[in-house]
N, C-alpha and C positions, 0 to 999 in steps of 0.2 A: 693634401690626402683628404681632409674633412670633406671636401665638395665631392668625394667619391662615396661619402658614407650615406646609405639608404635605410640602414637597419633592416635589410631584407630578411636577414636570418631570424628576426624575433617572430615574424608571424608564422613561418613554417614550424620552427621550434615549438610554439604554443600550440599550434594545430596538432602536430605529432603527438605531443603529450596528452592533451586533452582527449584527442581521439582514441589513443590507446587506453587511457584510463576509463573513458566512457564505455568502450567496447569490453573492456576487462570487467567492468562492473556488471554489465549485461551477462557475459559469459560466465563470471563467477557467482551469479545470483545476487550477492551482496554480502560480505562480511571481512575478521582479523584478529590482533594479538589479544591474549587472555589467558588465565590459568587453565590449563587442560582438565579433562576429566581424569578420574584417578587412574594411574598407570597400573592397573591390575594385571594379573596373569590372564593371558588369553584363554578364552573358552576352547573347549575341544573343537578339533578342526572339522568335525562333522556338523558343527553349528553353522548352518548356511544362511545367507542373506540374499534376498532379491531386491534389486535396486529400482526405484521407481523415479521417473523423471521429476514429478513433484511431490512435495511433502504435504500430504493431506490426510491427517488422522481422522478417526471417526467424529461425526457431530457431537458437540458438547464437551470435546477435549479442550482443556485450557492450560495455558502456561505463561509465565512472567519471564521476560528476557530484558537484559540490559544490551543494547546495541550501540556500538561506538563506530566512529569513523575518524580517521587521521588522514590528512592530505598534506603532504610537505614536497616543495619544489625548491631547489637551491641550485645556484651557479657556483659550482666549487672550484673552478680555474678560469682565469679570464687574463689573457696576455696579447701583446702586439696590437694589431689592428682593432680588436674587440674592446680594448680599453677607451676607444674614441666614443663608445656608447655612454649617454649621460647616465648618472646614478639613478634617476628616477625611471629610465627605460629599463635598466637592469632589475630595479626592485618590481616593476610591474610583472616581470617574468617569475617572481619569487612568491612563494605561498606557504602558510603554516596555519592549519585549520584542524581544530579538534572538537567534535560535536559528540553528544551521547544523549540517548532517550531511555527511558524505561517503559516497556510496552506489555500489555496483557493481550494475548492472542487467543480467541475463541472460535472454534470451528463451528459454523452454522450448517444447517441442512443444506444440501446441494441446490444449486439454483433451479427451481422448478420448470423453467423453459429449456435451459441447454443441458441440465445434469452435472455441471462443472462444480467443483468444490468452491465454497465461499467461507471467508474468515472475517471476523469483526476485529478490529484493532483499536485499542485505547492507549494512548501514549502520553507522556509528559516529558518535557525536556529536563535534563539533569546536568549538573556540573561534571564534566568529564573525570575530573580529578577527585572530587569528594562524593560524588553520587548524590548530592543534595538537589531537590527540585528547584528549577528556575522559574521566575515569574514571567513566563512568555508564552503561556497558553497551555491548553490541554486539547488533544485531537482525538476525534473518535471517526472511524470510517468503516465501510463494509467493502471489500474487495472479492472479486471473482477471479480464481486462478484458472486461466485458460490460454493455451498455444504459448507456454513458456513466459507468460505476463501475468501481472497482477493488476487486473482493471478495477479502477475505482468506480464504485456503483452510487454510493452516497455517503453523507457526513459531513464533517466540518473542513473547511479549507486548511491546508498546512502551509506555513511559510517555506518559500523555495529552498532555503539551506537546510530545512529538516525533511523535505518531500521524500527523498531517497531513502532515509532512515526509517521513516514511518510506513512507507509503502512496502508490503512483504514480498517483494519480487524474488527473494531467495527462497520462498516456499514454492514459487511456481516453477522455478528452474534453478536448481542449487548447484549443478554441475558444470565443470568446464566443458566436458564431453558433451556434443550435441546428444540430444535424448535419444535419437535413432541410433547412436553408436555405443551407448551403454550396453553392458552385458544383459542379454534377454533371458538368461537362465540363472539360477541361485549360484552364488559364488562362496567360496570358503576362503579363510584368512590364508593370505599369501597370494591369492590369485591377482593377475594383472591384466589390464586391457590397453589397447592403443586407440587413438581416434585423431581426427583431422579437425580441431577447432575452426569454425568459420567466423572470424571477427569482423568480416565485412569491411575491410580497410581500403576500400578503393580510392578514397581521398588521401591516403597516407602520403605525405610530401616527400619523403626520403627513399624513394625506390620501393622495391618490393620487399615487405617484411616476410623473411623466410621462417616458418614455423619448424622448430626442432623439437619433436615429441617421440623420442625413442620409447618412452614409457610414461603414458599420460595418467593412468589411474591404477591404485592398488588398493585392496582390502587389507590394511595392516593387520587388524586382528580385533578381538573382543576386548574391551576394558570393563573394570568395575565402575558403577556409579553408586556409591554406597548411599547417598542420600534419596536416590530413586529406588533403591533396592533392585536394581537390574542391571543388565550390562548394556554397553553401547558398542555399536561397530564403528571402528575408526577407519574412515575412508579418506584417502590423500590421492590428490591430483596435482600435476606439475605441467608447465608448457614454458618454453623459452622461445623468444622471436628475436631475430638479428637483421639488420639490413646495412648495406654499405652503398653509397651514392656520391657521385661527384656533381656539385651543382653550383649555380651562380649565388653567392650570398651578398656580394657588393656589385656595383657597377663594373661589369667586365672581369670580375675577379672571381675565380672559382675556389671551392673548398671540399675536401672529402668528408663526408659526414657518416659517423658510425653510430648506429642506434641499436640498442639491446633491451628487451624486457622480459622479465621473469615473473611467472604467475605461479602461485601456489595456493590450493585450496584444500581445507581439511574440514571434515564434519565427523561428529560423534553421533551416530544415528541410533535412535531407539525404536524398534519395529512397532508400528501402531500407535506412534506417539510423535510429539514434536522432538527434534534432536536435543541432546544434552548441551551441546555447543557447537560453534562453527569458527573457523578462522581462515580468512583469505586475504591474500596480499599480492601486491603488484609493485616490483621494484624495477627501476631501470636508470641507464645512463645514455646521454647523447653527447658525442664528441665531434666538434668541428676543428679541422686542422687546415691551414693554408699557408703556402710557402712557394718556393720556387718549383717544388714537385707537382704543385697543382697549377702551375702556369701564371703565378702571381708575379708582378713586377719585382725586380731586385730589390731586396731590402723591405719587402712588404710580407708579413707573416704573422701568426698568432694562433691561439688556441682558446677553444671556449668549450668548457665542459659543464653539463648540466645534469644534475641527479634529481630523481624525483621517486616517491613512495606514496602509494595509496592503500590503505589498510582498513579493513572492516572486520568486526568481530561481533559475535552474538554468544552471550553467556546466560544460560538459564539460571534463575534464581529459585532455589528450594526452600529458603527460611523466611522470606518476606514476600509481601505481595504489593500489588499497586492500591494503596489505601485511599479511601475517600478523601482523608485530610490532606493527602499530597495533591490529588486532582484539584480540590477547592483551592489550595494554596497557589497552584500553577495556573488555574483556568481563568480566562479573562471573563469579566462579568457577562452573563448570558441574559438574553432578553427575556426568555421563559414566557413569552407572551404571543397567543395567536389571535388573529383579527379576522372578521367576517371577510370572505373572499379569499383568505389565504389557505395554502396547502404547504405543510411541512413534512419533511422526512426525517426519520430517526430509526433507532434500533434499540430494542430491550435486551439487557444482559446484566452481568454481575455489578456493573457501574451504576446501573439504574436504582431507584428507591426500592426498598423492601416493603411490599404491600401488607406484610403481616401474615400471609398464609402460604408463604413459600413462592409467591409469584412476584415478578418484577413490575415496576409502573414507573411512567413518565407523567409529570404534572405539567399541565399548561394552564396559565391564567388568562381569563377572558372577561372583558368588560361588556355588559350588555345592558339593554334599555327595557324597561318595563313594558310588556305587551307585544315586544318583537318575537316573532316566531323564528327559531334558528334550527338548522339541520346539521348535525356533527357526524361525520362519516370517518370510520376507522378501517382501513384495508391492510392485509398482510398476507403474503404467500407463506410465511414462515411458521405462523402460529393462529391458533384459534383466538380471534380478537375479542375483547370484552371492553366495553366503554362505560364510564361513569360520568355523571354531571353533578358536581357538589355546589353548595351555595358558599357564601363568604365565611361560614362557620364550619365548613368542611362536613356539612350534613348531606346525605343522598338526596337529590331530587329525581334523577332518572338514571337508568342503566339499560344496557342491551347486550345481546350475544350476537344474533345472526340475522339481524334485519335488513342488512345491505346485501344479502345474498350469500350463499356458501358460508363460510366461517367469518365473514366481515361484519362489522357492527355499525348500527346508525341509531342516532337518537333525534327524534324530532319534539321540539318542546318550546312552550310559551314562556317567556321570562316573567316571573312575578315581581320583580323589583329592578331598580335601576343601581347597578353597582358591579361587584367583582364576583365572578363564577370561577370554579375550577373544573377542568376537564382532565380525566385520568385515562391514560392509555394503559390497558391492562391485558392479561391473558386468562383464558378460561381455566386453563391447568397450570399447576405450579411448575416452575423450573423452565418453561418455554422461553425461548429467545429468538431474536430475529428483527429483520428490517420492517418498517411500516410506513404508511402515509396517513396523515391525519387532516382533514379539511373542515372548515365551518363556514357555512353560508346562511344567509337569511332565507328562510323558505319561502318560496314563491307559489302563492296558491294557483297561479296560472302557469303551466308548463309551456315552454317555447315549442308549440307544435311544429312550426317550420323548421326549426333546428332539428327536432327529434326526427322528422320525416327525411331530412337530408341524411342524417347518420344512420338512420335505419337502411335506407337505399344503399349506402356504402357498405352495409354488412354483406351485400352480395360479393363483395370482394374485400375480406376482412384484412388481408395483409396490407391494403392501402392505408389502413388507420395507424396511427401512432399509439403509443401506449397511453397518452393522455387523452386522445381521442376515444379510445376504447373504453376508459373509465368514464368519461363524459357520456358516451352512449348508454353504459350500465346505468348512469345516474338519471338520464332523462326517461329511460324506460320505466325506472321506479317511479318517477314523478308522473308520467303517463298513468301508471297503475294507481297511483294515490288519486290523480284527478278523476280517473274513471270510477273508483271507489266512492269518492266524494259525490259525484253526479248521480251514482246509483242510490246512495243514502238519501241525498236531498230529493231524488224523485220519489223514493219510497215513502219518505216522511210526508211529502206533499200529497201522495196518492192516499195515505191513510187519514189525514186531516179532512180529505173531501169525501 
């Protein structure tokens, strides 16, 4: 009998579970188990709620969340022919993962190009049991919420195992119901709606996954959130999928495969703010049965039962924040150095240094050589940029507000000594936050005329230029202006001496 064994059942089993779990994570937005919001008395029934597909409170709104993920897969019954599988093969199908992060969310101004919401995320990994920070890094990123997805714009790379936790996909699409099937009108406690979720399971290996959704969503009611001094709307959605398929699992041996999956999503929404919490779960079972009734040879039979659970939770913290001490404990050593010819991206926010006047600041170390002329450019679509150059005693050498055009800043400076300098990324007004790019270059007294002419010619069709090429075009235009002014001053000085 062992010559018939091909372990053919293992691949579709794993494919099915991973496919349903992945699609469920997308459909659920992302979360799971936790303490609920206070189970207070529901607000009056005339307190209506309008559901939005994305959660995007006003710019400047902040919140701290503990986000956890638990994934468990187990083979709970194995008999007959399925016992022929080696233990290592069986164990490869099992999993027990429990991860957690503490994250600060800050809503930024909408994307100036598309108008879509943007959110800054700062996260540290924590022990799922104790909540203590882990020494595995600290991550910061800016995401745009667009078309049901959280698109990463810039920030630090996140390890694969934490990527889904850090990415705020649940803000972009929190509901099981497709956005176009959510109620379009304000709803009251007790209202329900039906939907047909599209999980895109074309590659599901066990036949057609039939979706049983007699009641997909319900506005359960309003509950008190004492620590916030407000009420939260309890929204609950459910979905159940089942399938039955007869297919070959060994050479010429058929099995009946029964697959089921239950999805539940709950959110406690606070209008105009981030949610108080969320809980989302996927639980299911797959059962394979073979025997004479499936056409197996006499005496050949067996059962394999496989259970799985995928849970995510979002718990808002009211009493404690994401302290700088925690970030420093978890953060990997940062370079903090910028070099000539380098362009770095970052974003200012509560995690940045306090400049002392209510504004945020990021500091970059720069090593320069006496007599070198450098050009420092700070650009941002989110705030009015302000730029400082300090010496090694942190004394001011130069500063600038708008010399790079618009609200962007630029410093051009000849270095007085060889050694360390500090570049400070800052804002003109206190409290401003957002993304930026910073670059340092040696100032070339001779602009690249040929390159400038090529870029200027391409401005006839600006949409053919990449973002970097547009920035380069802006830079060379300023270089041409500086070069023109220099020639004009030189010519004027020469004329006066004669």
